[in-house]
GUMI-433328 format. One record per residue (C-alpha): residue in one letter; x, y negated, z. Coordinates in steps of 0.001 Angstrom, whole numbers, plus 500000, padded with zeros to 6 digits. Layout:
<atoms>
ATOM_A_X_Y_Z
...
</atoms>
This chain:
<atoms>
ATOM_M_529984_486383_487897
ATOM_D_527386_484450_485908
ATOM_F_523938_484377_487486
ATOM_Q_522102_484712_484078
ATOM_K_524202_487811_483316
ATOM_I_523326_489385_486634
ATOM_V_519444_488654_485960
ATOM_K_519994_490161_482491
ATOM_S_521607_493224_483860
ATOM_K_518796_493767_486487
ATOM_L_516242_493421_483643
ATOM_L_517865_495862_481577
ATOM_Q_518289_498334_484470
ATOM_G_514532_497894_485362
ATOM_L_513498_498274_481545
ATOM_L_515754_501503_481445
ATOM_A_514183_503155_484500
ATOM_G_510573_502375_483211
ATOM_I_511330_503902_479812
ATOM_V_512778_507087_481336
ATOM_G_509722_507449_483481
ATOM_F_507346_506891_480632
ATOM_V_509050_509250_478275
ATOM_V_509439_512149_480844
ATOM_A_505661_511572_481799
ATOM_L_504427_511921_478302
ATOM_I_506509_515202_477650
ATOM_F_504264_516617_480432
ATOM_F_501027_514848_479645
ATOM_L_500607_515129_475848
ATOM_P_500737_519036_476009
ATOM_G_498245_519246_478945
ATOM_F_500811_520425_481526
ATOM_L_499388_517938_484105
ATOM_D_495753_519046_483746
ATOM_R_495601_521388_486433
ATOM_W_496433_518865_488751
ATOM_E_494641_515958_487378
ATOM_V_491296_517760_487715
ATOM_K_491852_518122_491369
ATOM_T_492568_514347_491692
ATOM_W_489334_513659_489569
ATOM_D_487518_515948_492177
ATOM_W_488747_513630_494936
ATOM_R_487629_510699_493107
ATOM_V_484100_512000_492757
ATOM_N_483859_513016_496454
ATOM_L_484998_509488_497429
ATOM_L_482959_507379_495015
ATOM_A_479787_509573_493988
ATOM_K_476535_507795_494762
ATOM_P_472844_508115_493505
ATOM_S_471504_506019_490599
ATOM_A_468395_504050_490187
ATOM_H_466957_507242_488538
ATOM_T_467856_509710_491279
ATOM_K_464615_509329_492936
ATOM_E_462593_510198_489767
ATOM_I_463892_514020_490141
ATOM_R_462735_516665_492437
ATOM_L_463863_519908_493114
ATOM_I_461830_523090_494253
ATOM_M_464143_525452_495767
ATOM_L_463751_529344_496387
ATOM_D_465942_529114_499439
ATOM_Q_466504_531707_502233
ATOM_N_463480_530241_504249
ATOM_S_461342_531007_501248
ATOM_L_462508_534665_501021
ATOM_D_461966_535030_504756
ATOM_W_458328_533410_504806
ATOM_A_457514_535735_501892
ATOM_K_458530_538783_503627
ATOM_N_457440_538018_507150
ATOM_E_454105_536186_506389
ATOM_N_452989_537961_503180
ATOM_G_454844_541275_503161
ATOM_L_456679_540355_499960
ATOM_S_460058_541867_499129
ATOM_W_462447_540596_496502
ATOM_P_461771_540263_493509
ATOM_W_458381_538494_494040
ATOM_P_455177_539027_491905
ATOM_R_455516_536432_488975
ATOM_E_451986_535232_489827
ATOM_V_453484_533628_492778
ATOM_Y_455424_531271_490582
ATOM_G_452193_530407_489074
ATOM_T_451218_528583_492211
ATOM_I_454291_526246_491682
ATOM_I_453083_525633_488151
ATOM_Q_449482_524733_489458
ATOM_F_451016_522337_492189
ATOM_C_452927_520525_489494
ATOM_K_450012_520194_487014
ATOM_R_447802_518892_490057
ATOM_A_450678_516344_490854
ATOM_G_451067_515085_487433
ATOM_V_454897_515758_486889
ATOM_R_456559_514681_483629
ATOM_S_458170_518044_483124
ATOM_L_458789_521297_485062
ATOM_A_461722_523213_484053
ATOM_F_462328_526839_485432
ATOM_D_466050_527573_485764
ATOM_V_465099_531418_486065
ATOM_L_465520_534172_483421
ATOM_Y_462687_536789_483169
ATOM_T_464407_539034_480881
ATOM_E_462853_542228_482320
ATOM_P_459245_543014_482696
ATOM_S_457858_542344_486137
ATOM_K_457997_545567_488494
ATOM_Y_454186_544782_489408
ATOM_G_453278_545487_485576
ATOM_V_452454_543589_482476
ATOM_A_449573_542093_484251
ATOM_D_451859_540047_486370
ATOM_D_453605_538798_483641
ATOM_Q_450438_537831_481803
ATOM_S_449227_535983_484955
ATOM_F_452273_533952_484988
ATOM_A_452219_533266_481197
ATOM_S_448644_532092_481231
ATOM_E_449746_529466_483789
ATOM_I_452518_528488_481499
ATOM_S_450483_528186_478481
ATOM_G_448097_525852_480024
ATOM_F_450976_523404_480864
ATOM_K_452638_521713_477971
ATOM_Y_455376_520236_480090
ATOM_F_456898_523504_481271
ATOM_V_460451_524382_480095
ATOM_G_461618_527985_480092
ATOM_A_465065_529536_480342
ATOM_V_467203_531211_477694
ATOM_F_470681_532358_478284
ATOM_L_473317_532294_475472
ATOM_S_476481_534123_475102
ATOM_R_479211_535310_472808
ATOM_T_479405_538857_474161
ATOM_E_476088_539795_476027
ATOM_G_472622_539711_475286
ATOM_S_469884_541670_473907
ATOM_E_468966_539462_470878
ATOM_K_471284_538765_467731
ATOM_S_468789_536789_465855
ATOM_W_465853_534520_466990
ATOM_P_462890_536940_468067
ATOM_S_459802_536675_466505
ATOM_F_457732_536382_469806
ATOM_A_459543_533359_470939
ATOM_P_458486_529912_469712
ATOM_A_461040_528302_467308
ATOM_P_462569_525145_468809
ATOM_K_461626_521820_467522
ATOM_L_464685_520053_468308
ATOM_N_466291_518221_465265
ATOM_V_469925_516790_465668
ATOM_Q_470904_514721_462671
ATOM_G_474649_515192_461568
ATOM_I_474722_518661_463207
ATOM_D_476158_520407_460274
ATOM_S_478925_518325_459391
ATOM_W_479735_518025_463075
ATOM_L_479951_521844_463497
ATOM_T_482130_522109_460660
ATOM_D_484611_519487_462045
ATOM_T_484499_521068_465474
ATOM_A_485155_524908_464605
ATOM_N_481385_525665_465918
ATOM_H_482326_525260_469561
ATOM_I_478660_525299_470582
ATOM_V_477487_528169_468266
ATOM_F_476684_531479_470114
ATOM_E_475953_534977_468601
ATOM_R_473929_536676_471330
ATOM_A_471113_535660_473649
ATOM_S_468884_536760_476267
ATOM_F_465214_535654_476206
ATOM_P_462402_535989_478703
ATOM_V_459949_538894_478003
ATOM_A_457536_538301_475190
ATOM_E_454590_537334_477221
ATOM_I_456612_534504_478920
ATOM_S_458586_533445_475924
ATOM_S_455412_533212_473661
ATOM_A_453674_531014_476426
ATOM_A_456501_528438_476909
ATOM_G_456144_525310_474902
ATOM_V_459962_524729_474951
ATOM_L_462839_527320_475752
ATOM_A_466163_525641_476774
ATOM_N_469557_527105_477367
ATOM_V_470891_527642_480856
ATOM_H_474327_528906_479816
ATOM_M_477090_526970_481220
ATOM_N_480956_527338_481212
ATOM_P_483184_525984_483799
ATOM_D_486581_524348_483227
ATOM_S_489645_526487_483234
ATOM_D_489828_526268_487008
ATOM_S_486450_527754_487355
ATOM_V_485007_524533_488532
ATOM_Y_481711_522903_486788
ATOM_R_482465_519325_485669
ATOM_R_481250_519290_482021
ATOM_A_478182_520617_480202
ATOM_A_476795_520667_476746
ATOM_L_473614_518962_475806
ATOM_F_472583_521470_473392
ATOM_E_473893_524716_471590
ATOM_V_473234_526776_468595
ATOM_F_471846_530223_468142
ATOM_D_470821_531793_464820
ATOM_G_470811_528301_463368
ATOM_K_468554_526896_465640
ATOM_I_469455_524257_468397
ATOM_L_468434_525026_471978
ATOM_P_468584_522048_474168
ATOM_S_470095_522046_477816
ATOM_L_467552_522339_480692
ATOM_A_468306_518898_481315
ATOM_L_467858_517545_477798
ATOM_A_464760_519636_477369
ATOM_S_463079_517979_480439
ATOM_Y_464190_514622_479291
ATOM_M_462533_515133_475912
ATOM_S_459369_516776_477187
ATOM_A_458485_513380_478595
ATOM_Q_459757_511499_475654
ATOM_P_459404_514019_472510
ATOM_N_459894_511550_469665
ATOM_V_463329_510314_470665
ATOM_P_465696_510805_467695
ATOM_L_468955_512654_468272
ATOM_K_471981_512119_466193
ATOM_I_475585_513642_466607
ATOM_Y_478824_512172_465172
ATOM_S_482513_512342_466224
ATOM_G_482852_511799_469835
ATOM_H_479245_510832_470327
ATOM_V_475548_511625_470538
ATOM_M_472967_508981_469966
ATOM_L_469946_509648_471974
ATOM_G_467511_506913_471020
ATOM_N_469511_503812_471548
ATOM_N_471808_505561_474037
ATOM_I_475278_506419_473020
ATOM_I_476427_509584_475006
ATOM_P_480247_510537_474898
ATOM_V_481057_514126_474021
ATOM_D_484155_516036_473598
ATOM_K_485143_518393_470768
ATOM_A_483164_521017_472305
ATOM_G_480014_519025_472436
ATOM_K_480077_518515_476345
ATOM_V_479724_515478_478477
ATOM_I_481451_514924_481645
ATOM_L_479071_514726_484482
ATOM_N_478575_511808_486883
ATOM_F_477843_513586_489896
ATOM_R_475344_511622_492390
ATOM_G_476704_513304_495634
ATOM_T_476630_516668_497518
ATOM_S_473853_519201_497323
ATOM_G_470565_517578_498303
ATOM_T_471215_514256_496827
ATOM_H_468165_514799_494461
ATOM_K_465162_515444_496916
ATOM_A_464420_519056_497425
ATOM_Y_461806_521004_498740
ATOM_S_461438_524640_499866
ATOM_A_459397_526770_497346
ATOM_A_457325_528280_500277
ATOM_S_456281_524761_501286
ATOM_V_455111_524044_497954
ATOM_I_453312_527244_497386
ATOM_Q_451732_526994_500974
ATOM_S_450640_523394_499956
ATOM_E_448999_524436_496717
ATOM_L_447096_527162_498620
ATOM_R_445873_524662_501406
ATOM_L_444694_522332_498550
ATOM_Q_442776_525071_496874
ATOM_N_441060_525769_500203
ATOM_G_440411_521959_500733
ATOM_E_443048_521757_503682
ATOM_V_445764_519319_504207
ATOM_P_448977_520254_502629
ATOM_S_452534_519812_504036
ATOM_V_453852_518490_500726
ATOM_K_451692_515808_498988
ATOM_P_451297_515862_495309
ATOM_E_451738_512262_495236
ATOM_D_455392_512926_496029
ATOM_F_455791_514562_492695
ATOM_K_453772_512343_490556
ATOM_D_455524_511137_487237
ATOM_T_458828_513000_488216
ATOM_Y_461017_515535_486665
ATOM_V_460864_518751_488590
ATOM_F_463330_521552_488512
ATOM_F_462869_524932_489972
ATOM_G_465741_527283_490881
ATOM_F_467444_529603_493472
ATOM_T_469536_528589_496211
ATOM_A_469357_531600_498541
ATOM_P_472831_533003_499037
ATOM_G_471978_536713_497807
ATOM_L_470563_535335_494433
ATOM_F_473933_534327_493070
ATOM_D_473233_530846_491604
ATOM_L_475889_529181_493412
ATOM_R_478776_527337_491601
ATOM_P_481951_525315_492548
ATOM_T_481588_521617_491410
ATOM_P_483830_518523_492388
ATOM_V_481443_517784_495158
ATOM_S_481230_521176_496832
ATOM_G_482843_524499_496472
ATOM_V_479015_526069_496765
ATOM_Y_476608_524001_494756
ATOM_P_473230_525379_493306
ATOM_G_473340_525755_489584
ATOM_V_470024_524174_489051
ATOM_E_471514_520991_490583
ATOM_I_474011_520746_487755
ATOM_S_471125_520333_485535
ATOM_T_469477_517768_487694
ATOM_T_472772_515727_487593
ATOM_M_472912_516149_483863
ATOM_L_469225_514681_483698
ATOM_D_470045_512009_486099
ATOM_N_472850_510815_483766
ATOM_L_470601_511002_480741
ATOM_L_468080_508748_482439
ATOM_A_470787_506530_483629
ATOM_N_473000_506680_480442
ATOM_D_476014_506610_482423
ATOM_F_478012_509931_481587
ATOM_I_481659_509594_482514
ATOM_R_483785_508356_479474
ATOM_T_487455_509266_478912
ATOM_V_490077_506725_478191
ATOM_P_491303_506868_474860
ATOM_T_494763_508469_474696
ATOM_A_496366_505379_472996
ATOM_L_495015_503168_475693
ATOM_V_496315_505441_478344
ATOM_I_499948_505482_476854
ATOM_I_499953_501617_476573
ATOM_L_498951_501270_480134
ATOM_L_501329_503920_481221
ATOM_L_504231_501830_479490
ATOM_L_503133_498699_481125
ATOM_V_502824_500076_484582
ATOM_N_506145_501580_484339
ATOM_L_508032_498888_482813
ATOM_L_506756_496646_485761
ATOM_A_507592_499128_488354
ATOM_G_511181_499405_487045
ATOM_I_511625_495636_486637
ATOM_A_510178_494912_490358
ATOM_T_512333_497811_491751
ATOM_S_515528_496556_490172
ATOM_S_514783_492869_491165
ATOM_V_514576_493270_494902
ATOM_S_517106_494326_497604
ATOM_G_517004_495440_501189
ATOM_I_515092_498450_502488
ATOM_S_511974_496712_503680
ATOM_R_511218_495228_500299
ATOM_S_512237_498228_498312
ATOM_I_509706_500208_500468
ATOM_L_507094_497676_499790
ATOM_I_507665_497661_496111
ATOM_Y_507488_501760_496173
ATOM_V_504482_501691_498211
ATOM_F_502784_499022_495963
ATOM_F_503443_500977_492721
ATOM_I_502604_504342_494064
ATOM_C_499172_502836_494930
ATOM_V_498580_500858_491660
ATOM_P_497627_503932_489591
ATOM_V_495320_505139_492373
ATOM_I_493602_501578_492397
ATOM_L_493351_501545_488562
ATOM_C_491776_504857_488547
ATOM_L_489325_504296_491363
ATOM_I_488219_500947_489554
ATOM_A_488058_503038_486214
ATOM_Y_485768_505552_488011
ATOM_R_483396_502653_489270
ATOM_L_483276_501392_485578
ATOM_G_482387_505156_484447
ATOM_F_485904_505941_482996
ATOM_W_488101_509001_483799
ATOM_L_491508_507286_483701
ATOM_P_494363_510123_484055
ATOM_L_496023_509593_487664
ATOM_V_498640_512402_487654
ATOM_V_500407_511082_484601
ATOM_Q_500666_507783_486039
ATOM_E_501895_508827_489254
ATOM_T_504513_511106_487661
ATOM_S_505696_508235_485601
ATOM_V_505790_505894_488532
ATOM_V_507579_508296_490655
ATOM_I_510196_509176_488033
ATOM_T_510580_505340_487447
ATOM_L_511194_504559_490949
ATOM_F_513564_507421_491298
ATOM_S_515477_506430_488085
ATOM_A_515695_502914_489281
ATOM_G_516990_503962_492651
ATOM_L_519609_506340_490997
ATOM_I_520668_503433_488528
ATOM_Y_520813_501051_491553
ATOM_Y_522977_503422_493428
ATOM_T_525493_504161_490770
ATOM_T_525759_500397_490032
ATOM_E_524611_497641_492103
ATOM_G_524325_499775_494994
ATOM_R_527899_500695_495366
ATOM_Q_528897_496930_494905
ATOM_K_526524_496015_497700
ATOM_A_527971_498706_499876
ATOM_F_531438_497509_499127
ATOM_I_530573_493961_500036
ATOM_K_528881_494930_503413
ATOM_S_532060_497125_504197
ATOM_A_534442_494370_503178
ATOM_F_532877_491426_504972
ATOM_K_530832_492645_507882
ATOM_Q_533693_492060_510099
ATOM_Y_534014_488434_509148
ATOM_L_530570_487242_508270
ATOM_S_527216_487173_509930
ATOM_P_524647_489729_508540
ATOM_A_522568_486623_507052
ATOM_V_525682_485621_504923
ATOM_I_526243_489143_503833
ATOM_D_522588_489290_502690
ATOM_Q_522990_486103_500791
ATOM_I_526006_487359_498991
ATOM_I_524247_490450_498173
ATOM_V_521210_488823_496754
ATOM_H_523473_486119_495089
ATOM_P_526819_487690_494257
ATOM_E_527623_484597_492198
ATOM_R_528403_482896_495381
ATOM_L_531689_484825_495555
ATOM_K_533541_482066_493824
ATOM_L_535350_478958_494782
ATOM_G_533249_475945_495626
ATOM_G_531279_474393_498415
ATOM_E_528348_471975_499290
ATOM_R_527920_469202_501584
ATOM_R_525542_470150_504475
ATOM_E_524923_469215_508120
ATOM_L_526211_471867_510273
ATOM_S_526296_472404_514005
ATOM_I_529893_473598_515024
ATOM_F_531298_475675_517644
ATOM_F_534854_475633_518889
ATOM_S_535978_477683_521860
ATOM_D_539253_478544_523565
ATOM_L_540317_480524_526688
ATOM_E_541607_478499_529645
ATOM_G_545339_479301_530360
ATOM_F_545295_482171_527835
ATOM_T_549063_481786_526899
ATOM_G_549977_482453_530496
ATOM_I_547439_485596_530628
ATOM_S_548825_487122_527479
ATOM_E_552456_486971_528634
ATOM_G_551686_489210_531418
ATOM_L_550012_492007_529438
ATOM_D_551362_494555_527152
ATOM_P_550118_494483_523522
ATOM_E_547825_497351_523843
ATOM_A_546131_495646_526942
ATOM_L_546113_492321_525390
ATOM_T_544373_493681_522193
ATOM_N_541938_495454_524185
ATOM_L_541084_492204_526145
ATOM_L_540756_490256_523020
ATOM_N_538534_493025_521393
ATOM_V_536004_493112_524459
ATOM_Y_535766_489490_524782
ATOM_L_535552_488590_521022
ATOM_T_532810_491351_520406
ATOM_A_530607_490055_523352
ATOM_M_530680_486438_522222
ATOM_T_530610_487282_518469
ATOM_D_527384_489244_519121
ATOM_I_525785_486266_520808
ATOM_I_526853_484036_518027
ATOM_Q_525403_486260_515317
ATOM_E_522065_486789_517226
ATOM_E_521615_483184_517397
ATOM_G_522070_483101_513665
ATOM_G_525486_481527_513520
ATOM_T_528369_482450_511181
ATOM_V_531866_483336_512629
ATOM_D_534166_481171_510488
ATOM_K_537320_482746_511949
ATOM_Y_539464_483700_515020
ATOM_E_542803_482224_515957
ATOM_G_543936_484224_518723
ATOM_D_541586_483753_521662
ATOM_A_539720_480875_519809
ATOM_I_536439_481304_518172
ATOM_I_535119_478913_515408
ATOM_A_531616_479229_514260
ATOM_F_528852_477215_512619
ATOM_W_525014_477086_511999
ATOM_N_522742_475889_509071
ATOM_A_524849_477568_506228
ATOM_P_524519_479577_504081
ATOM_L_520741_479816_505182
ATOM_E_519225_476530_506314
ATOM_Q_518225_476509_509828
ATOM_P_516293_473447_510840
ATOM_D_517010_474131_514598
ATOM_H_520670_474807_514046
ATOM_A_521720_472435_516907
ATOM_V_519320_474321_519198
ATOM_R_520713_477662_518084
ATOM_C_524312_476574_518478
ATOM_V_523924_475156_522091
ATOM_S_521803_478243_523128
ATOM_A_524548_480382_521730
ATOM_T_527156_478403_523689
ATOM_L_525360_478780_527040
ATOM_R_524565_482451_526587
ATOM_C_528280_483008_525756
ATOM_Q_529209_481189_529145
ATOM_A_526711_483293_530958
ATOM_K_527927_486606_529312
ATOM_L_531540_485586_530329
ATOM_A_530429_484891_533900
ATOM_E_528836_488254_534047
ATOM_M_532029_489951_532645
ATOM_R_534330_487866_534956
ATOM_P_534502_490213_537912
ATOM_S_535483_493343_535972
ATOM_L_538121_491388_533815
ATOM_K_539649_490030_537012
ATOM_K_540347_493289_538240
ATOM_S_542800_494015_535239
ATOM_L_544044_490364_534795
ATOM_G_544295_489382_538367
ATOM_K_542609_485947_537612
ATOM_D_539467_484523_536268
ATOM_L_538938_484212_532623
ATOM_K_537261_481033_531585
ATOM_M_536152_479601_528308
ATOM_R_535878_475750_527148
ATOM_V_533451_475067_524159
ATOM_G_533155_471885_522104
ATOM_V_530073_471421_519797
ATOM_N_529341_468816_517192
ATOM_T_526781_468304_514670
ATOM_G_527470_466317_511406
ATOM_Q_527966_466490_507591
ATOM_T_530744_468858_506361
ATOM_V_531729_470483_503224
ATOM_V_530949_474269_503355
ATOM_G_531595_477013_500974
ATOM_N_534196_479454_499609
ATOM_M_537728_477807_499915
ATOM_G_541094_479295_499098
ATOM_S_542734_480600_495915
ATOM_N_541274_482511_493104
ATOM_S_542379_485932_494258
ATOM_R_541457_485247_498152
ATOM_F_539103_482990_499734
ATOM_D_536893_482452_502782
ATOM_Y_533496_481050_503428
ATOM_T_534465_478060_505683
ATOM_M_533953_474468_506502
ATOM_I_536069_471137_506417
ATOM_G_535416_467497_507424
ATOM_D_535644_464974_510165
ATOM_A_532648_466647_512003
ATOM_V_534709_469844_512257
ATOM_N_537687_467990_513578
ATOM_L_535573_466275_516301
ATOM_A_534235_469771_517497
ATOM_A_537686_470820_517857
ATOM_R_538568_467815_519891
ATOM_L_535671_468184_522073
ATOM_E_536768_471736_523173
ATOM_G_540052_470101_524295
ATOM_I_538395_467116_526101
ATOM_N_537009_469519_528515
ATOM_K_540418_469571_530245
ATOM_Q_539923_465704_530985
ATOM_F_536753_466218_532830
ATOM_G_536875_469828_534365
ATOM_T_533960_471038_532237
ATOM_Y_533584_474051_530048
ATOM_V_530911_472842_527551
ATOM_L_530869_469329_526017
ATOM_I_528448_468499_523182
ATOM_S_528440_465378_521004
ATOM_E_525754_462668_520937
ATOM_A_524844_463919_517358
ATOM_T_524135_467388_518565
ATOM_M_522162_466089_521716
ATOM_I_519973_463944_519534
ATOM_K_519423_466896_517019
ATOM_M_518548_469505_519615
ATOM_D_515399_467187_520658
ATOM_G_515413_467930_524395
ATOM_A_515557_471700_524049
ATOM_F_518179_471837_526957
ATOM_P_518548_469535_529851
ATOM_V_521976_467644_529541
ATOM_R_523887_464855_531605
ATOM_E_526076_462320_529946
ATOM_I_529758_462765_530856
ATOM_S_531673_459981_529126
ATOM_R_532214_457743_526231
ATOM_V_535442_458919_524864
ATOM_A_537840_457593_522353
ATOM_V_539614_460661_520550
ATOM_V_542840_460944_518596
ATOM_G_542018_460305_514947
ATOM_R_538809_458541_515448
ATOM_R_538049_454746_515847
ATOM_E_534703_454776_517048
ATOM_P_534079_456246_520724
ATOM_V_531965_459246_521044
ATOM_V_529387_459839_523935
ATOM_V_529665_463429_525218
ATOM_Y_527268_465580_527177
ATOM_E_527244_468665_529259
ATOM_P_524221_470880_528362
ATOM_M_522702_473126_530926
ATOM_M_520121_476076_531180
ATOM_P_516793_474845_532447
ATOM_E_516972_477436_535155
ATOM_D_520173_476098_536569
ATOM_I_518603_472596_537331
ATOM_N_517254_472803_541000
ATOM_E_516578_469940_543256
ATOM_Q_520202_469766_544628
ATOM_K_521398_469710_541087
ATOM_K_519004_466854_540093
ATOM_Q_520303_464677_543164
ATOM_I_523884_465266_542034
ATOM_M_523191_464368_538354
ATOM_K_521294_461241_539634
ATOM_K_524042_459970_541786
ATOM_F_526535_460982_538996
ATOM_A_524708_458700_536589
ATOM_E_524773_455786_539013
ATOM_G_528541_456207_539212
ATOM_L_528948_456413_535499
ATOM_K_526821_453324_535189
ATOM_L_529182_451425_537415
ATOM_F_532164_452851_535512
ATOM_Y_530797_451606_532264
ATOM_A_530430_448221_533755
ATOM_G_533954_448109_535068
ATOM_D_533073_448240_538878
ATOM_F_535708_450915_539375
ATOM_Q_535684_450531_543311
ATOM_Q_531858_451148_543755
ATOM_A_532050_453886_541134
ATOM_Q_534820_455481_542932
ATOM_N_532943_455408_546142
ATOM_I_529882_457304_544568
ATOM_F_531999_459718_542775
ATOM_S_533851_460473_545951
ATOM_G_530707_461529_547646
ATOM_L_530160_464148_545047
ATOM_V_533747_465802_544844
ATOM_Q_532577_468756_546847
ATOM_E_529814_469706_544643
ATOM_D_530683_468437_541195
ATOM_P_534147_468998_539634
ATOM_V_533674_466099_537154
ATOM_A_533465_463683_539982
ATOM_R_536813_464645_541156
ATOM_F_538328_463524_537621
ATOM_Y_536397_460343_537811
ATOM_V_537790_459550_541302
ATOM_A_541120_459890_539905
ATOM_K_540434_457788_536789
ATOM_C_538906_454994_538855
ATOM_R_541944_454970_541211
ATOM_E_544234_454677_538007
ATOM_L_542153_451748_536646
ATOM_I_541999_450015_539908
ATOM_E_545725_450092_540150
ATOM_N_546257_449046_536466
ATOM_P_543059_447131_535418
ATOM_P_542369_447364_531604
ATOM_K_542148_444395_529560
ATOM_D_538909_444185_527408
ATOM_W_537116_446967_529132
ATOM_Q_534548_448647_526955
ATOM_G_533698_451516_529166
ATOM_V_535544_453976_526954
ATOM_W_537762_456847_528350
ATOM_V_540713_456895_526019
ATOM_I_541880_460536_525275
ATOM_T_545773_460343_524382
ATOM_T_546212_463951_523823
ATOM_K_544488_466563_521350
</atoms>
């Protein structure tokens, strides 16, 4: 299989998955089917990231809360509704403080129950304060007025381009009916503002209109009226999608509404109880110290409204399910002052971003393999839309989240489905077919690079393991086929598990023999250490199994291992229809010879000098001999490795004496060497073989002795 074709195939699969997710998401997004979930994610973003602006501190709230009602009843015997002259005290305090505007979010559509004098008293306070903003309620179905009443001052608000904009937007902000304050209050108010607001389709207030139209006249919202009372000459202009307020460009939708940029939960704008403000004004009039200082209100925008639960002006917003209606107006004013209303991302840009994220998700998902990597990709791309939307919020934009998550999830699902129906089945087949023969590392490499399933190899340094069971021929002859098979399965499984735990690859089994190697196909800088570690662990495991095996066999089961490190050719070898991942070379042959040489010395593990050097002291060793093996001209120095925990003081002394005898043996002093080895035969099996070899060489002195033990058998 050509690698470029594989890459191209993966790319196409990823692109296909991305396009599927993109198209399906658009089918739900464009008609608005996702809107009900989108607004919920928007509320989550607002709750998470809302924060005050630099202008939040310029706004004050005077709240007619439950404490104020209790104070009026308990201290002054006033039941609800209060006399309107009480509200005049609040106006007096704000006049004294020098506020920029005072907006009353209260409708006085019915005459005071305390008589017309009460309305006139309140009206006289209003008429003496040019920064007062009164409330009008516009409606399409309710309200006593169908035209502008003669007793109410006509609004002075002028919006350029309003006529053409109304024509283009089907008069979304035009209302047929209105409720005005009683004549005394309406005529006294310098500015009247609309307090009508409509929630979104789920009854949550996220948007509001800057102004609306009744009887051909433009009424500002409470927030806009407050803003313009302090800046009356700021020009207004409306055109498609925007309102120009002076030099500020405010984004609006087709209904003329802005998306509010909430500053936080209720109370973010500094609030005062109406009772405390009224008490403070009365104290000031009596020359006493007030609880609320007028300086706290100087040059601020003030809103008065109801927050007591029984007065029914609590509304659901993104930041709270119970939010005072007047605070929606303070939020709008805050946005006007900061010029940071939320902007919507153009649909075309959303579609482009959606396509880009989906294609990247599809390609990334199709390009990785393995559960852990796939999970990372899935988690990453599911998080990407959330991160993008949070960044967009910080920049002042509403970037749709649900459509992105929908498209990404569909893309990931599609990619997984495509993977399973194509490459996934191929990988499952590879794992099933090769798991009995190759290490998991090799299988993973083949899965990642299936192009390696072809003939060919590479030259690489390997550490090679050859093992064989001592006397297995005699053992096998005494067992029936079922018992023999069971024995081999138990033994080979235990040894193979250790080899693969150490990162080795089992090349093949030849009866009871195991052939394995390290450093291919994955590079392993410590391959010699791994190989020797596996060898010693296998010997320890077999020693652990030996007592139970002896019960069924009647004899001990022992294994000889030869280990060598050297250059080999490793790769897929065989015919075009059947091949194995294996190795060839002189280094491989030497490892096989070392396994057999164990018989000459009574050892069960021998490693070559090349392996000993490569493992760099990871395990203690002792030099066994210089041997000349069949098929090699140069002698090989062989060593016996040991576990560090096996080296006690007695073992150290034996190794020291053995090294002295070996030195004499190399020098050709066979008699002295024999004497030393003879003293070790009880503790060291290798010494017994050297005693016999020394005796042989004494009886038949060699010519031109080089200290090499010649091995004449394989």
